[in-house]
C-alpha positions in Angstrom: 93.1 95.9 129.7 91.1 96.4 132.9 87.7 98.1 132.8 88.1 101.6 134.1 85.1 103.0 135.9 83.9 106.6 135.9 84.4 106.7 139.7 88.0 105.7 139.4 88.6 108.4 136.8 86.8 111.0 138.9 89.0 110.1 142.0 92.2 110.6 140.0 90.9 113.8 138.5 90.1 115.2 141.9 93.5 114.2 143.2 95.5 115.6 140.2 93.4 118.2 138.4 94.2 116.5 135.1 91.5 116.2 132.4 89.0 113.3 132.1 90.6 111.6 129.1 94.1 112.0 130.4 93.1 110.3 133.7 91.4 107.5 131.9 94.4 106.9 129.7 96.8 106.9 132.7 94.6 104.4 134.6 94.4 102.2 131.5 98.2 102.2 131.0 98.8 101.6 134.7 96.4 98.7 134.9 94.0 100.6 137.2 96.7 101.4 139.8 95.9 104.9 141.0 99.4 105.6 142.4 101.0 104.5 139.1 98.5 106.5 137.1 99.3 109.6 139.1 103.0 109.1 138.5 102.3 108.8 134.8 100.4 112.1 134.8 103.3 113.8 136.5 105.7 112.4 133.9 103.3 113.7 131.2 103.2 117.1 132.9 99.5 116.9 133.5 99.2 116.3 137.3 98.9 118.7 140.2 96.9 121.3 138.5 95.5 122.2 141.9 98.9 123.9 142.7 97.9 126.5 140.2 94.6 127.2 141.8 95.3 130.6 143.4 97.2 132.1 140.5 95.6 135.1 138.8 94.4 135.0 135.2 95.2 138.6 134.2 95.9 137.9 130.5 93.9 136.3 127.8 92.4 136.8 124.4 89.1 137.7 122.7 87.9 135.2 120.1 85.2 135.8 117.5 83.3 133.0 115.9 80.8 133.1 113.1 78.6 130.1 112.3 77.7 129.7 108.7 76.4 126.1 108.2 75.6 126.6 104.5 78.1 127.8 101.9 77.1 131.0 100.3 74.6 131.9 103.1 75.6 134.7 105.5 76.4 133.6 109.1 73.3 133.6 111.3 75.0 133.0 114.7 78.0 134.8 116.2 79.9 134.4 119.4 82.4 136.7 121.2 84.4 135.0 123.9 86.9 136.2 126.5 89.3 133.4 127.4 91.5 134.2 130.4 95.0 133.0 131.0 97.8 133.7 133.4 100.3 134.9 130.8 100.3 136.6 127.5 102.7 133.8 126.3 100.0 131.1 126.7 97.3 133.4 125.2 99.3 133.6 122.0 99.6 129.8 121.6 97.8 127.7 119.0 96.4 125.6 121.9 94.7 128.6 123.5 93.2 129.7 120.1 92.0 126.2 119.5 90.4 126.0 122.9 88.7 129.4 122.4 87.4 128.1 119.0 86.0 124.9 120.5 84.3 126.8 123.3 82.8 129.4 121.0 81.5 126.7 118.7 79.9 125.0 121.7 78.3 128.2 122.7 76.9 128.8 119.2 75.3 125.3 119.3 74.2 124.9 122.9 73.1 128.4 123.8 74.3 128.6 127.5 73.1 131.7 129.4 75.7 131.8 132.2 79.4 130.9 132.4 79.1 129.1 135.7 76.6 128.1 138.4 77.8 130.9 140.6 76.4 133.4 138.2 72.8 132.1 138.3 70.6 134.6 140.3 69.1 133.2 143.5 65.5 134.1 142.4 65.9 131.9 139.3 67.0 129.0 141.5 64.1 129.7 143.9 61.7 129.4 141.0 63.2 126.1 139.9 62.9 124.7 143.4 59.3 125.9 143.7 58.3 124.3 140.5 60.0 121.0 141.4 58.4 121.0 144.9 54.9 121.4 143.4 55.4 118.3 141.3 56.0 116.2 144.4 53.6 118.1 146.7 52.4 115.9 149.5 55.4 113.6 149.3 57.9 113.0 152.2 60.3 115.8 153.0 63.2 113.8 151.7 61.6 113.3 148.3 60.9 117.0 148.1 64.5 117.8 148.9 65.8 115.4 146.3 63.4 116.8 143.7 64.5 120.4 144.4 68.2 119.6 144.4 67.8 117.6 141.2 66.0 120.5 139.5 68.8 123.0 140.4 71.4 120.5 139.1 69.5 120.0 135.9 69.2 123.8 135.4 73.0 124.2 135.8 73.6 121.4 133.3 71.2 123.0 130.8 72.1 126.7 131.1 75.7 127.0 132.6 78.5 126.8 130.1 81.0 125.0 132.3 78.4 122.4 133.4 77.1 121.6 129.9 78.1 118.4 128.1 80.7 119.3 125.5 79.0 119.3 122.1 81.7 117.2 120.5 81.9 114.6 123.3 79.1 114.1 125.8 81.3 112.1 128.2 83.0 115.4 129.1 81.7 118.7 130.3 83.1 122.0 129.0 84.8 122.3 132.4 86.6 119.0 131.7 87.6 120.3 128.3 89.2 123.4 129.8 90.9 121.4 132.5 92.6 119.2 129.9 94.0 122.2 128.1 95.0 123.8 131.3 96.9 120.7 132.4 98.6 120.6 129.0 99.7 124.2 129.0 100.6 124.3 132.7 98.6 127.3 133.8 95.1 128.4 134.8 92.7 129.0 131.9 89.1 130.1 132.2 86.1 131.7 130.5 85.6 135.2 131.8 82.5 136.1 129.7 80.8 135.5 126.4 78.0 136.9 124.3 76.0 135.0 121.7 74.2 136.7 118.8 71.6 135.2 116.5 69.9 136.9 113.6 66.3 138.0 114.4 66.6 136.6 117.9 64.7 138.6 120.5 66.8 140.7 122.9 64.1 140.8 125.6 
């Protein structure tokens, strides 16, 4: 079996919209041939998710998750999550409920603040850039630019749900996880909002 690089998987994902693991499997089964891998994804019903890109997600479900790590002890962490779908039919499926559970569990463990990078206020990003620039003060402009861009990317990966590494598999992001389910179910799926509660946690 040929060695499949991350770059090859990313190229196929960008072309088809299929999930990370599905693309890797297709490349492995096709001997690393991108065209054959894309055809396999089509046969599996996982390719061309980009065709769904403009379709409205007007349905969905609310999922509640309570985290109680020790039997007999009341839950200390809770999550409410709104998972959006295109149709009520998909929202009722076990797959949608399973995805909502996986994302809620992830939120409980990893404490994201925002759903996506688009939600992060500009003043927060400006502060991150400023702090990064101070660390390389006096360095060439290119170095400063790389440092500030890296700081923003790191912030997104730490605090934005979709950019975080999935708690069950750090080779995937939460965005990859959702993409895999979306490809499987054949329609757009997203996280519209969430809230995380923790006992005695400050609300300030």
